[in-house]
C-alpha positions in Angstrom: 4.7 -23.3 31.1 7.2 -22.3 34.1 10.1 -24.9 34.2 9.9 -25.9 30.5 10.1 -24.4 26.8 7.4 -23.3 25.0 6.1 -26.1 22.7 5.7 -24.8 19.0 4.9 -26.9 15.8 5.9 -24.9 12.8 4.2 -25.6 9.5 7.0 -26.6 6.7 5.5 -27.9 4.2 5.3 -24.7 2.2 9.0 -24.3 3.2 10.6 -27.6 1.6 8.0 -27.4 -1.4 9.1 -24.0 -2.7 13.0 -24.1 -2.5 13.6 -21.3 -4.3 11.3 -19.2 -2.9 10.9 -16.5 -0.1 8.8 -19.4 1.8 12.3 -21.4 1.8 14.5 -18.4 3.2 12.1 -17.5 5.8 12.1 -21.1 7.1 16.0 -21.4 6.9 16.3 -17.9 8.1 13.9 -18.8 11.2 15.7 -21.7 12.2 18.9 -20.3 12.0 18.1 -17.4 14.3 16.4 -19.5 16.7 19.5 -21.5 17.1 21.2 -18.1 18.4 18.8 -17.7 21.1 19.0 -19.0 24.5 15.8 -18.7 25.3 14.7 -20.6 22.2 11.3 -22.7 21.9 11.2 -26.7 21.5 10.1 -26.7 17.9 8.7 -30.0 16.0 7.5 -29.8 12.3 4.5 -30.4 10.6 4.8 -31.7 6.8 3.7 -33.9 4.3 5.7 -37.1 3.4 6.7 -35.5 -0.2 8.2 -32.2 2.0 9.9 -34.5 4.1 12.1 -35.9 1.5 13.8 -32.4 1.2 14.4 -31.6 5.1 18.2 -31.8 4.6 17.8 -28.4 2.4 16.6 -27.0 5.4 19.0 -27.9 8.0 22.0 -27.0 6.0 20.8 -24.2 4.1 20.1 -22.6 7.8 23.8 -23.6 8.8 22.8 -25.6 11.8 23.5 -28.8 12.8 21.6 -31.7 14.7 23.9 -31.7 17.5 23.6 -28.4 18.5 19.7 -28.0 18.5 18.3 -31.2 17.4 16.4 -29.6 14.4 17.0 -32.6 11.9 16.1 -35.5 14.8 13.4 -37.9 13.3 11.3 -37.2 16.5 10.7 -33.2 15.7 9.3 -34.2 12.3 5.3 -34.8 12.4 4.8 -36.4 9.0 1.8 -36.6 7.3 1.0 -39.5 4.7 -2.0 -37.5 3.3 -1.3 -34.8 0.9 -1.5 -31.9 2.8 -3.4 -30.3 0.3 -6.4 -32.9 0.5 -5.9 -32.7 4.2 -6.4 -28.7 4.5 -9.7 -29.4 2.3 -10.6 -32.1 4.6 -10.0 -29.6 7.9 -11.9 -26.9 6.3 -14.8 -29.2 5.5 -15.0 -31.2 8.8 -12.8 -29.5 11.6 -10.9 -32.6 12.8 -9.1 -34.5 13.8 -7.4 -31.9 15.4 -3.4 -31.2 15.2 -2.6 -33.4 18.8 -3.6 -36.4 17.0 -0.4 -35.8 14.1 2.1 -34.0 16.6 0.8 -34.8 20.2 0.3 -32.3 22.8 1.7 -28.1 22.1 1.2 -24.9 23.1 1.3 -22.7 19.8 0.8 -23.8 16.2 2.7 -21.4 13.7 1.6 -21.7 9.9 4.0 -20.7 7.3 1.4 -20.3 4.3 -2.5 -21.6 4.6 -2.5 -25.2 6.1 -4.9 -24.0 9.0 -5.7 -27.4 11.2 -8.1 -27.4 14.6 -6.2 -27.1 17.6 -7.9 -28.2 20.4 -8.2 -24.3 21.5 -4.3 -24.0 21.1 -3.5 -20.4 19.6 -2.9 -20.5 15.8 -0.5 -18.1 14.3 0.0 -17.2 10.6 2.9 -15.8 8.7 1.5 -13.4 6.0 4.3 -13.1 3.1 2.3 -11.4 0.9 -1.4 -10.2 -0.7 0.0 -10.1 -4.3 -3.2 -11.7 -5.5 -5.2 -9.1 -4.3 -3.3 -6.5 -4.7 -2.7 -7.6 -8.6 -5.6 -9.8 -9.5 -5.1 -9.7 -13.3 -1.6 -11.4 -13.3 -3.4 -14.4 -11.4 -6.8 -15.1 -13.2 -6.4 -18.8 -11.9 -5.7 -18.5 -8.3 -7.7 -20.3 -5.7 -8.0 -18.6 -2.5 -10.2 -20.4 -0.6 -7.4 -22.1 1.2 -5.7 -18.9 2.4 -9.0 -17.0 3.3 -9.9 -19.7 5.5 -6.9 -19.5 7.6 -6.8 -16.0 7.6 -10.6 -16.5 9.5 -9.3 -19.2 11.7 -6.0 -17.4 12.5 -6.0 -16.1 16.3 -2.9 -13.8 15.3 -0.5 -13.2 12.8 2.4 -11.9 11.8 3.4 -9.7 8.7 7.2 -9.7 7.1 6.6 -5.9 6.1 4.6 -2.8 6.9 3.5 -2.9 3.6 2.3 -6.4 4.0 0.8 -5.3 7.1 -1.1 -2.6 5.7 -2.6 -4.7 2.9 -4.2 -7.4 5.3 -5.8 -4.6 7.3 -7.2 -3.3 3.6 -8.3 -6.6 2.6 -9.5 -8.7 5.3 -10.0 -5.7 7.9 -7.8 -7.4 10.1 -7.3 -5.3 13.7 -3.8 -3.7 14.3 -3.5 -5.3 17.2 -3.7 -8.9 15.8 -0.9 -8.2 13.5 2.7 -8.2 14.4 5.9 -7.3 11.7 8.6 -9.2 12.0 11.4 -8.4 9.2 13.1 -11.1 7.5 16.8 -10.8 8.7 19.6 -10.3 5.8 21.2 -13.2 3.7 21.4 -16.7 5.5 24.8 -17.1 7.2 25.9 -20.0 4.6 25.6 -17.2 1.7 27.4 -14.2 4.2 30.3 -16.5 5.0 30.4 -17.7 0.6 31.0 -14.2 -0.2 34.8 -14.1 1.1 35.6 -17.0 -1.1 34.2 -16.5 -4.4 37.3 -16.2 -6.7 36.8 -19.8 -8.6 32.7 -19.8 -8.5 33.5 -16.1 -10.0 35.3 -17.2 -12.6 33.7 -20.1 -13.2 29.9 -18.3 -13.7 31.4 -15.3 -15.9 33.2 -17.6 -18.0 30.0 -20.1 -18.5 28.0 -16.9 -19.5 30.9 -15.3 -21.3 30.5 -12.2 -18.9 33.3 -9.3 -18.5 33.3 -8.1 -14.4 31.4 -5.0 -14.2 29.8 -5.0 -17.1 26.5 -6.6 -16.6 23.1 -5.8 -14.5 21.9 -8.4 -12.9 17.8 -9.1 -12.4 15.5 -11.9 -10.7 13.2 -14.0 -12.4 10.1 -16.1 -11.6 7.2 -17.5 -13.1 5.4 -14.6 -11.7 4.6 -11.8 -14.1 4.5 -9.2 -11.1 8.5 -9.2 -11.7 8.1 -6.9 -14.6 10.3 -8.3 -16.8 9.0 -6.9 -20.1 9.4 -3.4 -18.7 13.1 -4.3 -17.4 14.1 -5.9 -20.6 13.3 -2.7 -22.2 14.7 -0.2 -20.3 18.1 -2.5 -20.5 17.6 -1.9 -24.3 17.1 1.6 -23.8 20.4 2.1 -21.3 22.2 -0.2 -23.5 22.3 2.4 -26.3 24.4 4.6 -24.1 26.7 1.8 -22.7 29.6 -0.2 -24.0 28.3 -2.7 -26.4 29.6 -5.7 -24.5 26.9 -4.7 -21.4 24.8 -7.1 -20.4 21.5 -8.2 -18.6 21.9 -11.6 -16.8 18.6 -12.5 -15.6 18.5 -15.4 -12.7 15.6 -18.1 -12.3 13.0 -19.1 -14.4 11.2 -16.4 -16.4 7.4 -16.4 -18.0 7.4 -17.8 -21.5 9.6 -15.6 -23.7 7.2 -14.5 -25.7 5.8 -12.9 -22.5 9.0 -10.8 -21.8 10.0 -9.6 -25.5 8.3 -7.9 -27.6 8.1 -8.9 -31.4 10.0 -5.8 -32.9 12.8 -6.7 -30.7 16.2 -7.5 -33.0 17.8 -10.4 -32.6 20.9 -8.9 -31.7 19.5 -7.3 -28.5 17.9 -10.3 -27.7 21.7 -11.9 -27.4 22.7 -9.0 -24.8 19.7 -10.7 -22.3 21.0 -13.9 -20.6 18.9 -16.2 -18.8 20.8 -18.6 -16.3 18.0 -20.5 -14.9 17.6 -21.2 -11.1 20.9 -21.2 -9.6 21.7 -22.8 -5.8 24.3 -19.6 -5.3 23.9 -16.4 -7.4 26.5 -14.7 -4.9 29.4 -14.7 -7.8 27.3 -12.8 -10.3 25.9 -10.2 -8.1 29.2 -9.4 -6.1 30.6 -8.9 -10.1 27.7 -7.0 -11.9 27.2 -3.2 -11.9 23.8 -3.5 -9.9 20.8 -5.4 -8.8 17.8 -4.2 -11.0 15.1 -5.3 -8.8 12.0 -3.8 -10.6 9.0 -5.9 -9.3 5.3 -4.4 -9.0 5.1 -5.9 -6.0 6.7 -7.5 -2.6 6.0 -9.0 0.4 9.5 -8.1 1.7 12.3 -8.2 -1.2 15.2 -10.0 0.2 17.2 -10.0 -3.1 17.4 -6.4 -2.0 19.5 -7.2 1.0 21.1 -9.9 -0.6 23.0 -7.6 -3.3 23.9 -4.7 -0.7 25.4 -7.5 1.6 27.3 -8.8 -1.6 28.6 -5.2 -2.2 26.6 -4.6 -5.3 24.5 -1.3 -5.8 20.9 -1.8 -6.0 18.2 -0.1 -8.0 14.5 -1.3 -7.1 11.0 -0.1 -7.0 9.3 2.9 -5.4 6.4 0.8 -4.3 5.0 -1.6 -2.2 7.7 -3.5 0.5 10.8 -2.2 -1.7 11.4 1.3 -0.2 10.7 0.1 3.4 13.4 -2.7 3.0 15.9 -0.3 0.6 16.0 2.9 3.1 18.1 5.1 1.4 20.6 3.2 -0.1 19.4 2.4 -3.7 18.0 4.1 -6.2 14.3 3.8 -6.4 12.4 4.0 -9.7 8.8 4.0 -11.3 8.3 0.3 -12.0 5.6 1.1 -14.7 8.1 3.7 -16.7 11.0 2.1 -18.7 12.6 5.6 -18.9 12.8 6.1 -15.1 14.8 2.9 -15.2 16.6 3.2 -18.3 18.1 6.0 -16.6 18.6 4.9 -13.4 20.9 1.9 -15.2 22.8 4.7 -17.1 23.8 6.8 -14.1 25.0 3.8 -11.9 27.0 1.9 -14.9 29.0 5.7 -15.6 29.1 7.3 -12.4 31.5 5.5 -10.4 31.5 7.6 -7.4 27.4 7.3 -7.0 28.0 3.3 -7.4 30.3 3.6 -4.5 28.3 5.3 -2.3 25.7 3.1 -2.8 27.6 0.0 -2.0 28.6 1.6 1.1 25.2 2.5 2.4 23.8 -0.5 1.0 26.2 -2.9 3.2 25.5 -0.6 6.4 21.8 -1.1 5.4 21.8 -4.7 5.0 23.3 -5.5 8.8 20.3 -3.8 9.9 18.4 -6.8 9.4 19.5 -10.3 11.2 17.9 -13.6 11.4 18.6 -13.6 15.1 16.7 -10.6 15.8 13.4 -12.1 13.5 13.8 -15.2 15.8 13.7 -13.3 18.8 10.7 -11.1 17.7 9.2 -14.3 16.9 9.2 -15.8 20.0 8.2 -12.8 21.7 5.2 -13.0 19.6 4.8 -16.6 20.7 4.9 -15.7 24.6 2.3 -12.8 23.7 -0.1 -15.1 22.4 0.7 -17.5 25.7 
């Protein structure tokens, strides 16, 4: 390889088909970090045709331009017309054709989810984001694990996005330590950080849209995934709200599970009105910067990027004392037991009424968020590439 760049095929199908997820942020962040490196590999991308239609999301979100690095050049994209799901099944059964049939020669394949092809003896690297389906199988009774388990069997090496994920990978798959490198996410993407300084119009618009007062609401993140622990969060808010001004609200960003799974039958209508569901938002920075705190009390996270997003935005953080969340938050957040609504409620009350405590958390959070960068994540990822070669 002397005299030329390392050639890496990066699987981005999982990135482009999960825009509001950690997969997308990871892909965009990795490209953003790679663009800052002087010794960066020659990247090409592999995805299905449906995912390829969204490639501009990835290029724009990672704050890069095609003139600087060629990430948006058509020649850099290898698009498979077969559905990746069907191709993955074919590869599990027959192990041909090799990936080189679609991409041409390369040095290393980097998979972000579970599409693991034969590669003619080229190393295969798998980034493992989390093992929630193994840690909390009761939340995923219909989960199909064959593709991921095949990817784990076929991978030569692994990147885990936290020590907690590395520990889970060892526990559930008995992977040797030497085959796993931990590479943390960076903080918020550059586009996100730049936006924080020009929020006035967006802030006023969002606060008006949801009828909110600055500093009189908590923010939380939702998804269809029950590990996000929304029922306990909402119960805790209702407990805390008894000791807070009547105009306090809980703002939940994203798509929650079905409402009947979130609210208990005995909750009164006037209390339910205090909980606002925004749905997915392309940019929720304006809400974060004006909220009392981010309350992120998931049962399980592979990393927990919203913790860093809130800290970077100057927002206090309350998060869970389990999984990767203490690892990311360090000493810059209040840690609570996600199973104990009283514990969560007490933390919410403290942050709301104790201005000095909130100020300390904000200062510590800003410092903590600066310890994570996508340039560092990219450099450590390239170091793994070189080690495998």
